C-alpha positions as CSV (number, residue, x, y, z in Angstrom):
1,M,-7.3,-23.1,-95.4
2,T,-10.5,-24.2,-97.1
3,F,-11.5,-26.5,-94.3
4,N,-10.4,-24.0,-91.7
5,L,-13.0,-21.6,-93.0
6,L,-15.6,-24.3,-93.6
7,D,-15.5,-25.3,-90.0
8,R,-15.7,-21.6,-88.9
9,Q,-18.4,-20.4,-91.3
10,I,-20.8,-23.3,-91.4
11,I,-22.7,-22.0,-88.4
12,N,-23.5,-18.7,-90.1
13,I,-25.8,-20.1,-92.7
14,L,-27.4,-22.3,-90.0
15,A,-27.8,-19.5,-87.5
16,Q,-31.5,-18.7,-88.1
17,D,-32.4,-22.4,-87.8
18,I,-30.4,-22.7,-84.6
19,K,-32.0,-19.5,-83.3
20,N,-35.5,-20.9,-84.0
21,E,-34.9,-24.3,-82.5
22,L,-33.1,-23.1,-79.3
23,R,-35.1,-19.9,-79.0
24,L,-32.2,-17.5,-78.8
25,S,-32.0,-13.7,-78.9
26,D,-29.6,-12.1,-81.4
27,A,-27.2,-11.4,-78.6
28,E,-27.2,-15.0,-77.6
29,L,-26.8,-16.1,-81.2
30,G,-23.9,-13.7,-81.5
31,L,-22.2,-15.3,-78.5
32,I,-22.5,-18.8,-79.9
33,T,-21.4,-17.8,-83.5
34,G,-18.7,-15.5,-82.4
35,T,-17.6,-15.4,-78.8
36,A,-17.6,-19.1,-78.1
37,L,-15.1,-19.7,-80.9
38,G,-13.3,-16.3,-81.0
39,V,-12.2,-15.9,-77.4
40,L,-10.6,-19.3,-76.9
41,K,-9.0,-19.1,-80.4
42,A,-7.5,-15.7,-79.5
43,I,-6.1,-17.0,-76.2
44,V,-4.4,-20.2,-77.5
45,S,-3.3,-19.0,-81.0
46,I,-0.2,-17.1,-79.7
47,P,1.4,-20.0,-77.7
48,I,0.5,-22.5,-80.4
49,A,2.1,-20.4,-83.2
50,W,5.1,-19.7,-81.0
51,W,5.6,-23.4,-80.4
52,S,5.1,-24.2,-84.1
53,D,7.9,-21.8,-85.0
54,R,10.2,-23.9,-82.8
55,F,8.7,-27.3,-83.6
56,D,7.4,-28.9,-86.8
57,R,4.9,-26.5,-88.5
58,A,3.5,-29.2,-90.8
59,R,2.8,-31.7,-88.0
60,M,1.2,-29.0,-85.9
61,L,-1.1,-28.0,-88.7
62,M,-2.2,-31.6,-89.1
63,I,-3.1,-31.8,-85.4
64,L,-5.1,-28.5,-85.5
65,V,-7.1,-29.5,-88.6
66,T,-8.0,-32.8,-86.9
67,V,-9.3,-31.0,-83.8
68,S,-11.2,-28.4,-85.7
69,S,-12.9,-30.9,-88.0
70,A,-13.7,-33.4,-85.3
71,F,-15.5,-30.8,-83.1
72,T,-17.3,-29.3,-86.1
73,A,-18.9,-32.7,-86.6
74,A,-19.6,-32.9,-82.8
75,C,-21.7,-29.7,-83.0
76,G,-24.3,-31.8,-84.8
77,F,-24.8,-33.9,-81.7
78,A,-25.3,-30.9,-79.4
79,H,-28.8,-30.7,-78.0
80,S,-28.4,-27.6,-75.8
81,Y,-27.1,-24.1,-76.0
82,L,-24.2,-25.0,-73.6
83,A,-23.2,-28.1,-75.5
84,L,-23.1,-26.3,-78.8
85,A,-21.0,-23.4,-77.2
86,I,-18.5,-25.9,-75.8
87,A,-18.1,-27.7,-79.2
88,R,-17.6,-24.3,-80.9
89,M,-14.9,-23.4,-78.3
90,A,-13.1,-26.6,-79.2
91,V,-13.4,-25.7,-82.9
92,G,-11.7,-22.4,-82.0
93,I,-8.8,-24.3,-80.5
94,G,-8.4,-26.2,-83.7
95,E,-8.5,-23.1,-85.8
96,S,-6.2,-21.1,-83.5
97,G,-3.0,-21.7,-85.4
98,G,-4.3,-22.7,-88.8
99,V,-3.7,-19.4,-90.7
100,P,-0.5,-18.4,-89.0
101,I,1.1,-21.8,-89.6
102,A,-0.2,-22.3,-93.1
103,T,0.9,-18.9,-94.3
104,A,4.4,-19.3,-92.6
105,L,4.8,-22.6,-94.5
106,V,3.9,-20.9,-97.8
107,R,6.6,-18.3,-97.2
108,D,9.1,-21.1,-96.5
109,H,8.2,-23.0,-99.7
110,V,7.7,-20.0,-102.0
111,P,10.2,-17.3,-100.9
112,K,9.8,-15.3,-104.2
113,R,6.6,-13.6,-105.3
114,A,5.3,-14.0,-101.8
115,T,2.1,-11.9,-102.1
116,S,1.0,-13.9,-105.1
117,A,1.7,-17.2,-103.3
118,L,-0.3,-16.0,-100.3
119,A,-3.1,-14.8,-102.5
120,W,-3.5,-18.3,-104.0
121,I,-3.3,-20.1,-100.7
122,T,-5.8,-17.7,-99.0
123,F,-8.2,-18.3,-101.8
124,G,-9.2,-21.2,-99.5
125,N,-10.7,-18.6,-97.2
126,P,-13.7,-17.6,-99.5
127,F,-13.8,-21.1,-101.1
128,G,-14.3,-22.6,-97.6
129,T,-17.1,-20.1,-97.0
130,F,-18.5,-21.0,-100.4
131,M,-18.7,-24.7,-99.4
132,A,-20.2,-23.8,-96.0
133,F,-23.0,-21.7,-97.5
134,L,-23.8,-23.8,-100.5
135,F,-23.7,-27.3,-99.0
136,G,-24.6,-26.2,-95.5
137,G,-27.7,-24.4,-96.7
138,V,-28.9,-27.3,-99.0
139,I,-28.2,-30.0,-96.4
140,A,-29.8,-28.0,-93.6
141,E,-33.0,-27.5,-95.6
142,R,-33.3,-31.2,-96.4
143,W,-31.9,-32.9,-93.3
144,G,-31.5,-30.3,-90.7
145,W,-28.7,-28.1,-89.3
146,R,-27.3,-31.0,-87.2
147,T,-26.6,-33.1,-90.3
148,A,-25.0,-30.1,-91.9
149,F,-22.4,-29.8,-89.1
150,V,-21.6,-33.5,-89.3
151,C,-21.1,-33.4,-93.1
152,A,-18.9,-30.3,-92.8
153,G,-16.6,-31.9,-90.2
154,L,-15.8,-35.3,-91.8
155,P,-13.9,-34.2,-94.9
156,G,-11.4,-32.2,-92.9
157,L,-10.3,-35.4,-91.2
158,M,-9.2,-36.8,-94.5
159,V,-7.3,-33.6,-95.3
160,A,-5.5,-34.0,-92.0
161,I,-4.3,-37.4,-93.2
162,L,-3.0,-35.9,-96.4
163,L,-1.2,-33.2,-94.5
164,C,0.6,-35.8,-92.4
165,A,1.7,-37.7,-95.5
166,K,2.5,-35.0,-98.0
167,L,3.4,-31.7,-96.2
168,K,6.8,-31.1,-94.7
169,D,8.5,-28.4,-92.7
170,I,11.5,-27.6,-94.9
171,R,13.4,-25.4,-92.5
172,V,16.9,-26.9,-91.9
173,R,17.3,-25.3,-88.5
174,R,14.7,-24.5,-85.9
175,R,14.9,-22.8,-82.6
176,A,15.0,-25.0,-79.6
177,P,11.9,-24.5,-77.3
178,A,12.7,-22.3,-74.4
179,A,11.0,-21.6,-71.1
180,S,7.4,-20.6,-71.3
181,S,8.3,-17.1,-70.2
182,A,10.2,-16.7,-73.5
183,C,6.8,-16.7,-75.4
184,A,5.7,-13.6,-73.5
185,R,9.1,-11.9,-74.1
186,D,9.0,-12.7,-77.8
187,V,5.5,-11.3,-78.1
188,I,6.6,-8.0,-76.4
189,N,9.6,-7.7,-78.6
190,L,7.4,-8.3,-81.7
191,L,5.0,-5.5,-80.7
192,R,7.9,-3.1,-80.3
193,R,8.9,-3.6,-83.9
194,P,8.2,-0.6,-86.2
195,R,4.7,-0.4,-87.6
196,M,3.4,-3.4,-85.8
197,I,0.8,-1.4,-83.8
198,Q,-0.6,0.0,-87.1
199,L,-0.8,-3.5,-88.5
200,L,-2.7,-4.6,-85.5
201,G,-5.4,-2.0,-86.2
202,A,-5.4,-2.8,-89.9
203,T,-5.8,-6.5,-89.3
204,F,-8.6,-5.9,-86.8
205,A,-10.6,-3.7,-89.2
206,S,-10.2,-6.1,-92.2
207,L,-11.2,-9.2,-90.1
208,F,-14.1,-7.3,-88.7
209,L,-15.4,-6.5,-92.1
210,V,-15.3,-10.1,-93.2
211,T,-16.4,-11.9,-90.0
212,V,-19.3,-9.6,-88.9
213,S,-20.8,-9.5,-92.4
214,S,-20.5,-13.3,-92.8
215,A,-22.1,-13.8,-89.4
216,W,-25.0,-11.5,-89.8
217,L,-25.8,-10.6,-93.4
218,P,-27.2,-14.0,-94.3
219,T,-29.5,-13.8,-91.3
220,F,-30.5,-10.3,-92.3
221,L,-31.2,-11.3,-95.9
222,I,-33.3,-14.3,-94.7
223,R,-35.4,-12.1,-92.5
224,A,-35.7,-8.9,-94.6
225,H,-36.2,-10.7,-98.0
226,G,-38.0,-13.8,-96.9
227,L,-35.4,-16.3,-98.2
228,S,-35.2,-19.9,-97.2
229,T,-32.0,-21.3,-95.7
230,G,-31.3,-23.3,-98.9
231,R,-31.8,-20.3,-101.2
232,M,-29.7,-18.0,-99.0
233,G,-27.0,-20.7,-99.0
234,V,-26.8,-20.6,-102.8
235,Y,-26.8,-16.8,-102.9
236,G,-24.3,-16.6,-100.1
237,A,-22.0,-19.1,-101.8
238,V,-22.0,-17.0,-105.0
239,A,-21.5,-13.7,-103.2
240,I,-18.9,-14.8,-100.7
241,G,-17.3,-17.7,-102.6
242,A,-17.1,-16.1,-106.1
243,G,-17.0,-12.4,-104.9
244,G,-14.6,-13.1,-102.0
245,G,-12.5,-15.3,-104.3
246,L,-12.1,-12.4,-106.8
247,G,-11.2,-10.2,-103.9
248,T,-8.6,-12.6,-102.5
249,L,-6.9,-13.1,-105.8
250,S,-6.7,-9.3,-106.2
251,G,-3.6,-9.7,-104.2
252,L,-1.9,-10.9,-107.4
253,L,-2.1,-7.3,-108.6
254,C,0.5,-6.2,-106.0
255,E,3.3,-8.1,-107.6
256,S,2.7,-6.6,-111.1
257,A,2.2,-3.1,-109.6
258,R,5.3,-3.2,-107.4
259,D,7.6,-1.8,-110.1
260,R,5.2,1.1,-110.8
261,M,4.2,2.2,-107.3
262,A,5.6,2.0,-103.7
263,H,3.7,-0.1,-101.1
264,P,1.0,-1.6,-103.4
265,E,-0.4,-3.7,-100.6
266,S,-1.4,-0.8,-98.4
267,K,-2.7,1.2,-101.3
268,L,-4.9,-1.7,-102.5
269,L,-6.3,-2.0,-99.0
270,L,-7.0,1.7,-98.7
271,T,-9.0,1.5,-101.9
272,T,-11.0,-1.6,-101.1
273,M,-11.8,-0.6,-97.6
274,T,-13.1,2.8,-98.8
275,L,-15.4,1.0,-101.3
276,A,-16.7,-1.5,-98.8
277,V,-19.0,1.0,-97.0
278,P,-21.1,2.1,-100.0
279,F,-21.4,-1.6,-101.2
280,L,-22.5,-2.6,-97.7
281,A,-25.1,0.2,-97.8
282,L,-26.5,-1.1,-101.0
283,T,-26.8,-4.6,-99.5
284,I,-28.7,-3.4,-96.4
285,F,-30.8,-0.6,-97.7
286,A,-31.8,-2.0,-101.2
287,L,-35.5,-2.7,-101.4
288,S,-35.2,-5.5,-104.0
289,T,-33.6,-8.9,-103.4
290,G,-31.6,-8.6,-106.7
291,A,-30.0,-5.2,-105.7
292,A,-29.2,-6.5,-102.2
293,M,-27.5,-9.5,-103.6
294,L,-25.5,-7.4,-106.1
295,G,-24.4,-5.2,-103.2
296,F,-23.5,-8.4,-101.2
297,F,-21.4,-9.7,-104.1
298,L,-19.5,-6.4,-104.6
299,Y,-19.0,-6.0,-100.9
300,N,-17.3,-9.3,-100.6
301,C,-15.1,-8.5,-103.7
302,V,-13.5,-5.6,-101.8
303,A,-13.8,-7.0,-98.2
304,Y,-11.8,-10.1,-99.0
305,A,-9.0,-8.3,-100.7
306,W,-7.2,-7.9,-97.3
307,L,-5.9,-11.4,-96.9
308,A,-2.7,-11.8,-98.9
309,P,-1.5,-8.1,-98.7
310,T,-2.1,-7.9,-94.9
311,I,-0.3,-11.3,-94.2
312,R,2.6,-10.1,-96.4
313,L,2.9,-6.8,-94.5
314,I,2.9,-8.6,-91.1
315,Q,5.4,-11.2,-92.2
316,D,7.7,-8.5,-93.6
317,A,7.6,-6.7,-90.3
318,A,8.8,-9.8,-88.4
319,E,11.9,-12.0,-88.3
320,V,11.8,-15.1,-90.5
321,D,11.5,-17.5,-87.6
322,D,8.7,-15.4,-86.0
323,R,6.4,-15.3,-89.0
324,A,3.7,-17.7,-87.5
325,L,4.0,-15.8,-84.2
326,A,3.5,-12.4,-85.9
327,I,0.4,-13.6,-87.7
328,A,-0.9,-15.2,-84.5
329,V,-0.4,-12.0,-82.5
330,C,-2.3,-9.8,-85.0
331,S,-4.9,-12.5,-85.6
332,S,-5.4,-13.1,-81.9
333,F,-6.1,-9.5,-81.1
334,S,-8.3,-9.1,-84.1
335,T,-10.2,-12.3,-83.5
336,L,-10.8,-11.3,-79.8
337,V,-12.2,-7.9,-80.7
338,A,-13.9,-8.7,-84.1
339,V,-15.3,-12.2,-83.5
340,G,-15.4,-12.4,-79.7
341,I,-16.8,-9.0,-79.1
342,G,-17.9,-7.5,-82.5
343,I,-20.3,-10.3,-83.5
344,P,-22.3,-10.4,-80.2
345,L,-22.1,-6.6,-79.8
346,T,-23.7,-6.3,-83.3
347,G,-26.4,-8.7,-82.2
348,W,-27.0,-6.7,-79.0
349,I,-27.4,-3.5,-81.1
350,S,-29.9,-5.3,-83.2
351,D,-31.9,-6.3,-80.1
352,L,-32.0,-2.6,-79.1
353,L,-33.1,-1.5,-82.6
354,S,-35.6,-4.3,-83.1
355,P,-38.7,-2.5,-81.7
356,Q,-38.2,0.3,-84.2
357,Y,-36.8,-1.5,-87.3
358,G,-38.1,-5.0,-86.9
359,A,-36.6,-7.5,-89.4
360,R,-34.1,-4.9,-90.7
361,S,-32.6,-4.1,-87.3
362,I,-29.7,-6.5,-87.7
363,G,-28.8,-5.0,-91.0
364,I,-28.7,-1.5,-89.5
365,A,-26.6,-2.8,-86.6
366,V,-24.2,-4.4,-89.1
367,F,-23.9,-1.1,-91.0
368,I,-23.1,0.8,-87.8
369,S,-20.4,-1.6,-86.6
370,I,-18.7,-2.2,-89.9
371,S,-18.6,1.5,-90.9
372,T,-16.9,2.2,-87.6
373,A,-14.3,-0.6,-88.1
374,A,-13.7,0.7,-91.7
375,I,-12.7,4.1,-90.3
376,V,-10.3,2.4,-87.9
377,G,-8.8,0.5,-90.8
378,L,-8.3,3.6,-93.0
379,I,-6.6,5.4,-90.2
380,S,-4.3,2.5,-89.5
381,H,-3.2,2.1,-93.1
382,L,-2.7,5.9,-93.5
383,S,-0.6,5.9,-90.4
384,F,1.4,2.9,-91.6
385,L,2.3,4.7,-94.9
386,V,3.1,7.9,-93.0
387,Q,5.5,6.1,-90.7
388,I,7.2,4.4,-93.6
389,R,7.8,7.8,-95.3
390,R,9.2,9.3,-92.1
391,T,11.6,6.3,-91.7
392,A,12.7,6.7,-95.3
393,K,13.4,10.5,-94.8
394,R,15.5,9.7,-91.7
395,T,17.5,7.1,-93.6
396,L,18.2,9.6,-96.4
397,R,19.5,12.2,-93.9
């Protein structure tokens, strides 16, 4: 999970340097940081996760980590916009099944206290971003953004070797692979399950809050507050790594609260998503760097709280042998919209606002897009809880 996010997020701290060298607009930068990875990842994640549910999940995870890390290193050898975009597309293929397969393995190995187990494993998400920002920023400032890509990719190859040697798929029985048409049928059946549509909307909103902010807020803070890449890397590592880590581990609260309240995962997410917008406003509209960084830290504390609770809710809505597929379906839709469309769309809005707001245009664009996504998330979670209560009332009757 750590290296999955390192491979994905390393480009965000390097974005301003890449923009300057390749002379890109914000819309073009959004395409290469978001769409190049997000669209292909969304397309292939469902069939890969479907196959892993019927094959060896551990071996599949090892293959994906190898592909993602190898092509992250290859980004450092790209000398054109097209070459970098192709390398990022390949990284997207490697990342496509990482989270669905890893979280399915966690549920297999730790069937009890599942939300807590998922909270610990998804801590790799902000920690990978911490590594991307801290080491990516320092390396880029000293040796250039190409070297940062190479250094980010190589450690993942060693992790792939460890996965091959140490991690096993403990399921005794697995489904036999069927015809390719069965994948589409299984996806349709999954989407027909109760509350799955609401979970699609909730997952999209949460992923949007994390990915769009990670993609654009470092660039905004560099432009608006005159920070160097290295300094922003340190600040971003603390804000996303430490703040996001605290948010991710907040999923541990769900287990302790389960005896005192119903549906603690949804209630935690309603609270954190509501708090995200004012903390984002502090980040973007604060005049001092210190206040902006405080807002950035607090924003990540609440934005990253979604991981373990959302994964738990999705897995609970699916059959045991469809857990990776369920995560992949929600992740695929969310990635396509949030990463593939949301990141470049935010850049396009920034280009429109640039004549009026200058260096702060990207911050205002982020506030507009993330606030809209937060509203979608709140509606989805409220609808999720309403449907649960209606189902419970029908059962009592």
